C-alpha positions as CSV (number, residue, x, y, z in Angstrom):
1,M,-8.7,14.8,4.7
2,A,-6.6,12.9,7.3
3,S,-7.5,10.5,10.2
4,I,-6.0,11.3,13.7
5,F,-5.4,8.3,15.8
6,K,-4.0,8.9,19.6
7,R,-1.6,5.7,20.5
8,K,0.3,4.9,23.7
9,S,4.2,4.3,22.6
10,K,6.2,1.5,23.2
11,D,7.0,2.3,26.7
12,G,3.4,3.2,27.5
13,K,3.9,6.5,29.4
14,R,3.8,8.7,26.3
15,F,1.2,8.9,23.7
16,T,2.0,9.7,19.9
17,W,-0.4,10.7,17.4
18,R,-0.6,9.0,13.9
19,A,-2.0,10.8,11.0
20,V,-3.1,8.5,8.5
21,V,-4.3,9.8,4.5
22,R,-6.2,7.7,2.4
23,M,-7.1,8.6,-1.2
24,K,-8.9,6.7,-3.9
25,G,-5.9,5.4,-6.4
26,Y,-3.0,6.1,-4.1
27,P,-1.6,4.2,-1.5
28,T,-2.2,5.1,2.2
29,A,0.1,7.6,3.7
30,S,0.8,7.7,7.6
31,K,3.4,9.3,10.1
32,S,3.3,9.9,13.6
33,F,3.9,12.7,15.8
34,E,4.6,14.0,19.2
35,R,2.1,16.5,19.2
36,K,-1.6,16.5,17.8
37,Q,-1.1,19.6,16.3
38,E,1.8,18.3,13.9
39,A,-0.7,15.6,13.0
40,D,-3.3,17.8,11.9
41,D,-1.0,20.0,10.1
42,W,0.5,17.4,8.2
43,G,-2.8,15.5,7.5
44,A,-3.7,19.0,5.9
45,R,-0.9,19.5,3.8
46,K,-0.6,15.8,2.5
47,P,-3.7,15.5,0.4
48,C,-3.0,19.0,-1.6
49,A,0.6,18.0,-2.3
50,V,-0.4,14.8,-3.5
51,L,-2.9,16.5,-6.0
52,N,-0.7,19.3,-7.0
53,K,1.9,16.8,-7.3
54,V,4.4,18.9,-5.4
55,N,6.9,16.9,-3.1
56,L,5.4,13.8,-4.5
57,I,6.4,10.8,-2.0
58,I,3.5,8.5,-3.0
59,P,3.4,7.7,-6.7
60,R,0.0,6.9,-8.3
61,V,-0.2,3.5,-8.7
62,V,-0.2,2.3,-12.5
63,Y,-1.1,-1.5,-13.3
64,S,-1.6,-0.9,-16.9
65,Q,2.0,-1.8,-17.7
66,H,1.2,-5.3,-16.1
67,K,-2.3,-5.7,-17.5
68,N,-1.8,-7.5,-20.8
69,Q,1.5,-9.3,-19.6
70,Y,-0.2,-12.3,-18.3
71,T,-3.2,-14.2,-19.7
72,Y,-4.7,-17.6,-18.5
73,A,-3.4,-19.3,-21.8
74,N,0.0,-17.8,-21.0
75,L,0.0,-19.1,-17.5
76,M,-1.2,-22.6,-18.5
77,S,1.4,-23.0,-21.1
78,R,4.0,-22.0,-18.9
79,L,2.8,-24.3,-16.0
80,Y,2.5,-27.3,-18.5
81,G,5.6,-26.3,-20.7
82,D,8.2,-26.2,-17.7
83,G,7.3,-29.3,-16.4
84,A,6.0,-28.2,-13.2
85,L,3.3,-30.7,-13.0
86,D,5.8,-33.8,-13.9
87,Y,6.5,-34.5,-10.5
88,H,3.6,-34.0,-8.6
89,R,2.0,-37.3,-7.2
90,T,-1.3,-38.6,-8.4
91,P,-3.9,-39.2,-5.4
92,K,-4.4,-42.8,-4.6
93,A,-7.4,-44.5,-5.2
């Protein structure tokens, strides 16, 4: 389901219609149109295209490839190992 918003154009004389589609697990998709009917049509088609993977412009967000790449121990060993803390000033008493 899309949300449709009425927006003023940059010159302030005309209006544009913005359709915003939000689905859990997918990035937000939005597009501006000059006519409300075009925004409604695009907003009705976009979720179906994403779910059916037809004309898929929005890829599904996958975090599993980066999930185990960094651990706290790995980050701390990099922080102390590369000498990043060697040049920090100690607090004055």
